[in-house]
N, C-alpha and C positions, 0 to 999 in steps of 0.2 A: 366569755370564760371561752375559750377556743375549742366546742368539739370539733375529733377531725374525724372520721371514719371512711377507711378503705376497702373500696369493691374486694380486693384480692386479702379480705381478712383472714379465710382459709388456708392462707397459703403456708402458716406453719406447720397445721397438725392436720390431719388427717380427721374427717368426720367424725361427729360421736357415734352414730348408725353406722357407723363404718363394717360390712361386711364382706370380710376377705372372700372372692370365691378362688377359685382353683382346686390343685391338688393339696397334701398334707406339704410333700417334696418341697412345692414350688410356695407355700407359705414358709417352710422352715431356711431355706434359700432368700427367700425375700427377705426375713430378717436378720441374718448373716450379711447381708448385703447393709443393712442397714448400722447391723453393729460396728462393722466394720467403717462406714462413712463415719460415724460419731466418732470410732477411735483416731482416724485421718484428721477430721476437724478438731482434734484436740489441738488447742492453741500453739504449745510450743511447736507441733508437728509442722502444723498448716503455715505457722512461720518459715518454719525451719523451708518446706517442700516451695513456699512463693519466691524466697530470697535467692534459692538454688537454683530456680526455674527463669529465676529473671538475671542472674551472672549468665546463665547459658544463652541467651535469648532475650530478641528484642523481640515486644512483643507489644500490636496495636488490641486493644481491647472495644469492640465495636460499640461493645452494653453501657460503654461511657461516651461515644459521640454521638451525636442528632442525625436521627436519617437525612438522607436526602428530598426523597418522595416516603410516604406513606399511602398509597395507596391500600380500595379494598378490590376484593376482587368483583365488585359490579362494578369499577373504574371510578367510583366517588372517592374525595378525601378523604380518608380514617386517622382520626387523634383519636384511639379508643386504646392504646399503648400507654404504658405508666414502665417507672423504673421501680425497682424493688435493689438495694445495694447488699441484698443477705436474704433471701429467699430459700427457706430450708425445704427440705424433702427428704421423709425418712433417713431423716440425722444427717445428708448434705446438704452442702449447702453452697449456691454460686449467685453470682451477680445479676440480677436478673432483667428481661424485658416482658414484660407482661403483655397481650395482646390478644383478641377473639380469634376463637376457633378459624376462620376464615378472614385469613390477611396477610397485606405484604411488608415490607419493611426492604427496604434499599440504600445501601452505605459505599459512600467511596474513599478509598484511602488509598496510598500507595503500599508496596513490598517491592523486597527486594530478594538475591539469587534464592532458591529451597525453602521458597513458604510454605509453608503448610497452615489450613483452617484448623482450629479446635474448637468445638462447637459444644453445647448440654441442651436436652427439651424436654417437656417435661406438660403432663397435664394437671394441669390445678386440680387439688385435690377436691376442691368446693363439687368438684360435677363428676368423681370418680364412678357414685355411684346412680348417677343420673339417670347414665347409657353405658349401651353396651358397643356404642358405634367406635370408628378406628380417628385417633389422629392420623394424619400424613404431615412430616415436617422436612422439608427442603430448600438447602442451599443453594444456591448457584454462584457462581464466580466470576466474571468477566473482565478479561484484558482491556485496558481502553486505546490499543491500535491495531491494525492489521493482523501482523501476526499473529496476537494474543487474541484472534476471536472466537474461538473454540471458546464454549460452556463446562466447566468443570463442574459437575454437581453427588452430594451428595444426601441421601434421606433413610429415614427412619419412621416407623407408624408406629403408634403405641395405642393400644386399645385394655386400657383399667379398669373397664367394666366388668371386663372378661380374664383378667391377667392379671395377677397379681403384682409379676416380676416386670410390670408397667407402669408401678405405684412406685417412681423412683427418676432421675435425672437418665435421662440417654446420651450417653456421650456420638459425636460424631466426628468425624476428620478426613481431608482430605485435602492429598495433597497436591502441589501445585508446581505443573513443571518447568526446571531453570529457565527458562523460555521469555517464563511471565512474570516482566519486572515490572515496579512503576505504579499509575492509575491501574486498580483495578473495581472493580463494582462487587457488592458483596448480598446477594436477593435469599432474602428468608423469606419461603413461603409457608404457610399453616392451612389446613383444609381438613375439616370437619363437618361431617352429616348432624350437627345438633341445630334445637329449637332457635329461635331469634334470643331468647328469653337467658339462655344461659350459655348462649358465644360468646360474649362480652367479657374479659380476662376470664377466658377458659385455659389459654396455651401461654407456655413462656420458653423464652430462649437466655440461657444462663453462659458467663462468660464468653461471648461467642469471640474468637481471638484470632486474629492474625499474627503469624512466628516466623521469625529466621534466625540463624544460629549468629550470634554477636561474634567479630572478630576480636583475634588476640588486644590489638592494641583498644578496644573498647573494653573489655575485658579486664584489664589493669586500668584503665584508668578509672572502672570502677570501683578497685580497690583500695587504690591511689584517694577517692576521691569517701570510702566507708571510714581509711585510716582516718584522714584527716575530721571525719566526722566524732568518730570514737573519740579522738585526744580533746575534742573541744564539750562535746555531751555528753558522751558514754554512752552503753550498750541502747540503755532503753531508748534513749532518744534518735540514737542510729539506725535501731531497728524500725521506727517509724520514719522516721525520715525516708527510711529505703523501701518501704512499703507503699509509703507514699508517692514516691516519685516515679512511679511506674504511669500512676495517670498523667501526671507531664507530656509520658513518653506518646499515650495515646491521643493527648489533642494537637500536639506535632503531626501527627497526618493529615489533621484536621484543616489545619492550620496552614500549612505547606499548600493544600488549593486556594483555602480562601486567604492567602497572600497576594498568589499568584494572579488569583482574580479578580483582584482588586489594583496592583501593580497599573501608572500611568503610563502608554507607550508615549513619543514622540507627539504625536497629534492631539492626544489628549494637556500634555502638557504647554501646547502651545496654547491651545484656547485657551487653559489656566492662565496662560500670559498675557492674553488680548482679556480677560476677564479681569487681571486683576488692572490692567492700566485705566479700568473703571471705575475702581473705587472711590466713594468720594474718600475716605480719611487714610492717607498710603502714609504712615509714619516710615523715617528711616530706622530699623534694624541695626544695628551695631551684634556682629557673631564673633564671640570671645572661644578662641582657640590658644591652649598653652600647648608649649612644641619641647619634645625632650628623645633627640637620638632615636625617633621614628623610625620606622621601615619605613622603604624608597614607597612601596608597593602602599601600602597601608595608606601612608599620608598622602598621597596622590587621590585616591579614593574616598577620604578625606574631603580635598580641598574641592575637588572633582564637583562631588555632592555641592557643596557652595553656591559654584560656577555655573550649578547645572538649575539654579531654582527659578520658577516659574514666577514667584516675586522678585522686581528687578533695583529696590531701594532696601540695600545693606549695605555694610561696610564691615570690612571683616581684617578685627581686631585680630594677629598671629603675634604671641611673643615665643621667641628662641630662646628655652632656661637652658644657654650655656652647653648647646648639641655639641655633644666631640665628634659624632657621626658624618664623617664627609658625603653621605648620599642623603641626608637628611639635610643640610645644609644647602646642595644644590637645589633639592628641590623646593626648597625655601626662597632660592633665588631667582627659579622661575616664574614664580606668581605673582613679586612685587611689581612686573610689568603694567599688571591691572590695577586701574587706577585705584580701585573700591578697598585695595588691600594692604593693607595699615600693618608692616612689621617691623617689633622690637627684638634688638639683640642685646640679651643681659652679659656681662661680661662673666658672672660665676651663676653657677645652680641655685637659686632661690630658691625651688620647690614651687609644689604648685600653687598653692594660697596668695605664696609674694608675685609669681609670674600672673598670675590673674589678675591681680590686681594694679599689675605696670599695662595690660594690656586694657587694661576699663580707664584707666588714664587717656589714653588714645580716644576712646568711643566717645561718637559725636552723635549715638541715634538719638531716638525718643526711648525706645526701648533695647532691651541688652540678651543676646540667646548666647547660651553657653553650649561648646562644641567640641567634646574633649578630641586628641589627636588622631587616636584611630577608629570612631566612628563616623558615622554617616547620616547625612540629611535624607528623609523622603524628597522630590522635587516640587512637592503640593506644602512641602512645611510652612515655610513664614506665609505664601500665600492663604493656609490655611488660620492662621495668626492672627493675619490680617484681616481677612474675613472674619472673624470671630472680634478683634478691637473695631470694628466699622460697626458694632451692633450693641455692644459693650464698652460703652468708652472710659466707663471711673474704675474696668478693671484695673490692677496695678502688679497682679501675676497671675502668670497662664502656663500651667501645663495639658502634657498632651500624653498619649500612650506609647510604648514603646515595646520594640524586640529585639531580639539578638540578632547577632551574625556569628555564625560558628566559625571551625576552620575552611571552610570550604567557600565562607562568602555566605551558604544560604540563611534565609532568614530562619529562625525556632524562637520559643521560649518569651510569646508577646505577655506585656501585662496591663491587660485589662481593671483598670483603676476606677472607683466611684469617681463622683464630685467631689467637689472641697469635705472633706472627710476633719475637723482637726484632732477628736480623739484618737484617729488610726495615724496620725502628726507619729503621737507623742509615744506608738507603738512601734512606728519602725519612720524611713524615709522614703513615703510609698510614690509620691512626685516624681523626684528624680528628673527622666529626661523626656520630651525634651521643656526644659524651664525659662519663661520668655518674664527677664524682671523692670517696669518702669526703672529707665537711669535715675531719673532724680531721687527716686527714695533707696535706691542702690547706695548714690553719693551720700546720704542721711545718715542711713546707716556707717558709712565708711569702708563698704566692703568687705574681701574676706579676710576671717582675721588669722591669722598665722600661727601656728601651734598644733593646727587642728586637721593638720593634713589626713586625709582619707575619710573625713567624714565635714568638710570645709563647706560644701553646697547643705549639707544638713542645719548646719551650724545657721546658716544663712538665710536657710527660710524663715527658720527659728528664729529668728535677729526680725524679721521680715515681719511675722505675723503677731507681732508686738505692735507695730505698728498701723498695720489695714487688715483688714475682712475680707478683703475684695480681690479672691483669688480663683479663678474660673480653671473650665477643664475643658480644653476638648476631643472628643472620644474618638479620634483617629491614629493610629500609626504614622506616628512624623520623625520617629529616629528609630536608627540601627544603630544597636548597643555594641560593637565587636567585643566578643569570645576570646580569649586567649591561658594558656597555661598557670599566669599568673595575677589576670585579673578578676577587678571585683566582679565581675558580668557572669563568670564562670562557677561563682559561688564563694562566700561571705570565709568560709575558713582561709580564704587561700590568700586576705587580709585580714588578720584576729585585731592588727594594730586601729585599722580600722572602724574594727568595732568599738574598741576603748574610747577611741576618740569620740565616737556618735554617744557614749555615754555622759563621756565630757561636756559635751554640746549641751546635750538634756537637762544636766546638774545647774549649767551655766543658764537654764533658762528659767528653771526655776528657779535659782536665787536673785534672775533681774524682775521677774513676774510676782515673787512676794507670795509663791505657791509652796509651801512647803511639802516638800518629795522628798522621796527616794528614789535613787533609777539602778531598778534591779537586773540582771540577765533576763531575757526574753525564750519565749522556747526554744528559738535558731538563733544563731551568731547572726548579728545584723536584726535582733529584733531586741527590745527593752517589754518590762514594765514601771511605766513612769505612777509609782505606789504617791499615790496623794497624802497628808495627817488629818486625821478628823478633828475637825474646830472647836472645840467645846464639847458637848454631852450632850445632844439634842437627842430627845424623844423620838422614840421611835413606832408605830404602832403597825403589830402584825395584824393583819385583819383576815381573816381564816372564817368563810363562810363552806356550811357543811348542813348535812342534814339530821348529826348528831349521833348516826350510826347504831337507833335506837335498836336494832335487833341482832345487832354485835355482841358476845358474851364478851368479849378481852377491848369493845371500841372501834376493832376497823381500824384499820388506815389512820384514823382521827387521832388514834394513841399514840402510833407506834411516828406521828409528825409532830404530836405534842411533847414525847419524849424526846426526841433529837432538835427539839430547840434546843432544851436544856445547854446541848455542848454548844451554844454559838460564845463567839469571844466574845463580843461588844454586846453590854449588860444593860444600858441603858435601853429598856424595851419592854413594850402593853402588848400583851397577846388580846384580839377583840376577837372571841370566837361568835360569828354570828349564826344560829343555825332558827331551823321552825320547829322541832321536834325537841324530845326530852334530851337533856344529855344524858349519859351513863355514867355509871360507877365509877369506871376503869379509865375515860376521860375526865372525870372528876378530880382523879386518884394524881393523873397525871398532871393539872393543872395547877396542883397545888404546888411545883415547886417553881410554878412562874406566872410572874407577877400579870395578872390577867380579868377579864370583866366576859361577861355572857351576853349578847345584845338579842332578845328574843323575836323575830321576823315573824309576820303572818305571814302562814303556810301559803306558797304563788298556786295560782291552778289557770292556766300553766302555768309551772316553773320560769322564772324571771330574775337569772344573776346578776343583772345591771342594776335592777331596784335593791334586790338584799346588799352588794358592795355599796351601794351611793347610803341605804339603812343603818347600815354598819359603820363608813367612813364618819357619817354624820356624830356618832356618837366616842370619836375616838379624839386623844386630849394630844396627839403627837404631831411633830412638826412635819415627820416624813411618816410616811403611809408608807406598809410592801402589802399589796394582792398577793394574799397563800394560797394555794390550794390546801386542800385537806389529805393529800396524799402523797403530799412530799416528804423526802425524807434529808435530813441536812446533810451534807456530807465533809464540808471542811468549816472548821470553826468560824473561820473569816469570815463566812460567805457576807452577811451582814457590813459588816466595816467597808468592803469589796463593792457592794453595791453606793451606802451611805457617803463614799469619798467621792465619788461622781453626781449623787445627788444634790449634794450641799451646796454644787457648783450653781450658779443663779445660773446661764446659759441651758442648761440640762435640764429636761423639766422628763422623764422617764429614764427608766433602770430595768435593764432585763438581766437576767442570769440563763447559767448554760444549765440546761435538766437534760440529765441520760436517765433513759428506760431502765428497767433491774437487770438487762443482759449486758448493759453496759453503751445498747444502741444512743446514739443522739436522737435527742428527741427534736429541742432548742438552743439555735447560737441565734439567733435575731430570727425576721421575719423577712421574706421580700415583696411585696409589694408589687401585685398585677403582674405578679409567675405564677401559674398555672390554677389563672380563678382569679378572684381577689387579693388574694396572698398563699405566702405558701412558707412553713418555716426549711432554712437554708440546711442543705443536706442530709435531710431528716434519715433515721434508721441507719444511718454513716455508720463505721465505728468509732466509739470513744476517742480511742485514740488522734484518728482522722485529725489533718489542721486543716482541712477545709483549700479552697484555692487561696495561695497566697498568704495564709495564718491567716483567716479570717476564723475559724475557729476557737483558735487560741489567743488571739491579742485584744485589747479594749481596740471597741473600734464605734462609729455613730451608725446606725439600720434607720429604717424607714419604719418601724416597729418592733415588739419584742410581745408575749405571750402576757396576757394574766396571773398564770397560773404562778407567775411567783414578777412582781412587778414594784421597783416602789419611784415615787413619786415624791414631791412635799405637797403639801399638806393645800398651798394656798397656787399651785399648779392644777390640784385635783381641781378648787372649789372654781377658780378664771374659767376653764372649759364647762366647766358644766356636769364635770362627775360622767358616770355612765349613761351613756344614755338607753332607757328603759325599751326604747321601740326595737330595740333589737337586742330580745332575753337572752338567746344563749351564744350566738355563734357571730363573732366579727366583730362584739365591742369592744375587745380589747383595741383591734386596727380601729377600728375609728376613733377613738380616747387617743392614742398613740398620732393620728392625722389630723386630729384637732388640738394635740400639743406642738404639735409641728407649726399649724397655719398661725397657733398663739406666736410664734417664732424660736420656740425651745427646741434642744435637740434632743437626741436620744440615744443612748450608748447602751451597745452589747459587756457585758462587762464575762470572763471565763474563770475569775478568779472566784465564782459566788458560785460555785458548784454542790448541784442535789441530783436527789435520785425521783423521777416520778412514777409514782405506781400507777400509774392508767395504764390498760392496757397497750403490749409491746404491738401488738399484732395490728393497731391501727394507722391508717396513713391518712389519705386525702382530707382538705377539711368540707366538713358535712356544710355546703352552704343552700339554705332553704331560699326559696326559688324570690318571696316578699324582702329574705332579707337580702338578697343579690342584688336585688332590684333598686332597693331604699340605699346601698352602698354606691351603684354604680350611678345613681340622680345624685346624691350627695357630692363626691368627689372625681366622677368623672375623670378630665385628663387628671389628675394625678393618681389613679391607676395605671395608669397606658406607662411611665415610665419611671421608675425607681432613683432618684439619687444614685444612691448607693449600692447600684448594682449595673455593671455598664451594659449600655444599648445595645453591645456586641453580643452578648451572652442571652442563651436560649428563653426563652420567656416558656415553653412548655416543660422545661424541668430546671429545676431545685439547686443541682448540682453543679452550678457556675458552666456548663460546657456553653463553647462555643455555636454559634448560631451556624448551622453550614450552606 
C-alpha cells in the first residue's frame, strides 16, 4: 500500500489551535479578504479570469520551470523545495514552490519588451503560531547582457505571528524597463530568523510569472485556434485545452535555453564526422523525401540539412510529386549534381503515399529514414542513429525526439517521448519523427497504403508492429518539424481528415490482429480510444483490505465503497473483504447486494498490508484480481471493464486506474520510478481536468508502476511473481510488485477510463519512505531506479510534472 505524506500538509488550512492576533478591525479585514478570495476562486470566475489574462499576455510561469541553481544561504546546495500545484491559504490558491525560511531559488528565461514580474509569497500556516519573527521575501531580476546589468528588486515582509493580515498570500510586482529583453535571471530569496526545526517548508512562492503583452497577430491566432477546437471538441474540451496550453508556453522558455546549449557548432560536427568514420557498422541509410510545390527557401533548408549530416553514409531519394512551382523545380535541379541524390519526377500528382512508394523503389540502403519536404534533420541525426545501431544490431525500427520550427525558424514544442510503449501507440502516433526502418521489413509489408494519407506513417508503423517488436528509441532531438498555418505540426485541428484516417488505420490494425476492438475519439484530435471487447465472462475478484471500521456507526468509507461497487456494469465479479476486525452492520447490509465473502485475517502488530493482501488473494476464485482500497468510490460504471480489457491481454501484467481526490484533483495516473525518490505519482494534485504532458493523464499508456489502491492483475501473474513482498509491510510494496511484474516480461498499463475517487486525505503528498524500505528497494532494484523507460531522461527527476531538466 502506497502511503504518502507531505511535510506541507498544513498548507490547506490553518492550525486547529489558531489564535488570531491583532485588533478586531484587523480580524474583520482578514475575514473579508478571505471571503473575496473564495468568491474569486469560484471555478467559472477563475477560468474566465485565466483565459482573459492568457489572451492579453504572453506569460512564463517560473513555478512550472526547474530552478537553475538552488543554493542555501550557507552556500551549500539545498533541495528542500517542493512543488504544490494548488496551495490554498485564506481561501486563495496558487501554484506554489514551497521552500525553507532561508533559501535561494534562481531561474533563467527569456522576456520581450514591456515585461513585468508578478508573484505571490506566503508563510506556511504550520508556523503561524510558532514564532513572532518576520519572513522577508525578495525578488531580484537581472539581465544577461551589459546594457541590462542593473538588478531590479521587489520585496515584502510578513509577520503572521503578530499580524493577522499577513496570514494570506501577499502580491509582489516588478516592472522591467523596455530595454531589458532576452534572457533574464530571476532570483527568489527568503530570509527568516526561525529555528532549524521549523525552517523546512515554512515559506512559499506562488504563481511567480513574467508576462508581457501579446501582439495583435498573436491574439488573432489564439482566437482562430480556439474556434477550431470549439468546432471539434465543444466548449468544455476547448476550455481545458486553453488552460493547459499555457504550461506549454512556460516550458518553451526553458527549452529555448536548453536547445541553444546543445546545438552543435562546426567544430563539434567535424569531430562527430571523424568519430563516425571509426564506427564498426556503417550501414547505408536512404532518406525518402516527397516534394510538391515547396517554397524555395524551405526546401533548400531541408535539403541542406541532409548534406550537412556528420554521417556520410546516406542516399537521398527525392520524389517530385508533379510540382507546378518553377522555383521548386529549380531547387531540385541544383541538388541532382550530388551522386548521393536520386531524384524521381512523377508526371501527375499521386499524393504522399504513392509518392513515397515511388521513392522507396530507388532506396538501396539497409535502413530508410523519412524526411518531409519542409522539415530539417539535426546535423547529428544519422550519426546518432548509426551509433545506436552499432549497439543494437537486431533493431528494426528506431525513433527519436522531435521539436518544431516556428514561422521564424526558432526551435520550440519538443516532444520528449518514452521508450517503446505499445499501448500508447494505440492512443496516438507518438513516435512520429525521426523514424528509421529496416528496408527489408518495409519491402515485406509493401510500403505505404494509398488511401490513408494524413495517417500513412501511423498505418505503416501499426503494420510494422505486427511483424516486429524490435523497436528502439534515441532520447535526443534529431528532427525539426516545421510549423505553418496549415500544417499538422501547428495543430491536429488543421487536418481533421488526417484524424479520420488515423481511426481507419487503427480499425484495420484491429481486424488484421484479430483484436475485437472499437476505435473511439480520444480526448483531443489525433488521440483515440482503442477499446477492446471483453472475451467471455472471466470472474474478477475484488480484494478489499480493511480494518472493518468497527468504531464507525455507519460503516465509514467502507460502506460508501461497497455501495458504489453496485453501480459497476461488468457484473461477473466477487468482493473479498479481508478484515482483522468485526464487520459492522452497515457494512454487512452493503454487502448483501454484492456476491462476496469475508476473509478474517489475524491482526498484524505492526500492520502488514502485504501479508493481508497475500492471505486474501489465496482465498479468491477469480481469474483476475483487483486490489481495491476501502476508501475508494466508483465514478464510472465501466471502470472494471476498462481495466479488464487490458488485463485479459497476455503481455500485460498489471493495470492501474485514474484516481481523483474528492476535490477533483489528481492523485494517481501512473507512477514514475526514480523521480522524487524511489517513485512518485505523475502530476500529483494537479487539477482533475489536466491532460498532463502530451496527454499522459487522459490516454491509455504504459508506465513502470501503478498504485495498489486500485490495481488489476491476473491470478497467474500474481502467483508467478510471488505476490506482495511481506518484507515491505506498508510502503513501496506496489512499486516493488510492479517492477517484479515487468522483470517477468509483462507490461504495466494505466487506463484513464477507470475513474474513481480516493477519499484519502487530499493534504498528503510525497511518498513516505522508511529508511529500511528505502534501502531494501535500492539494494534490490539498483539501476532500475535510475531510469524509468516511460519517462524521458531529459525531464526532471526532482519534479513529477514532466518539466524539462534545465
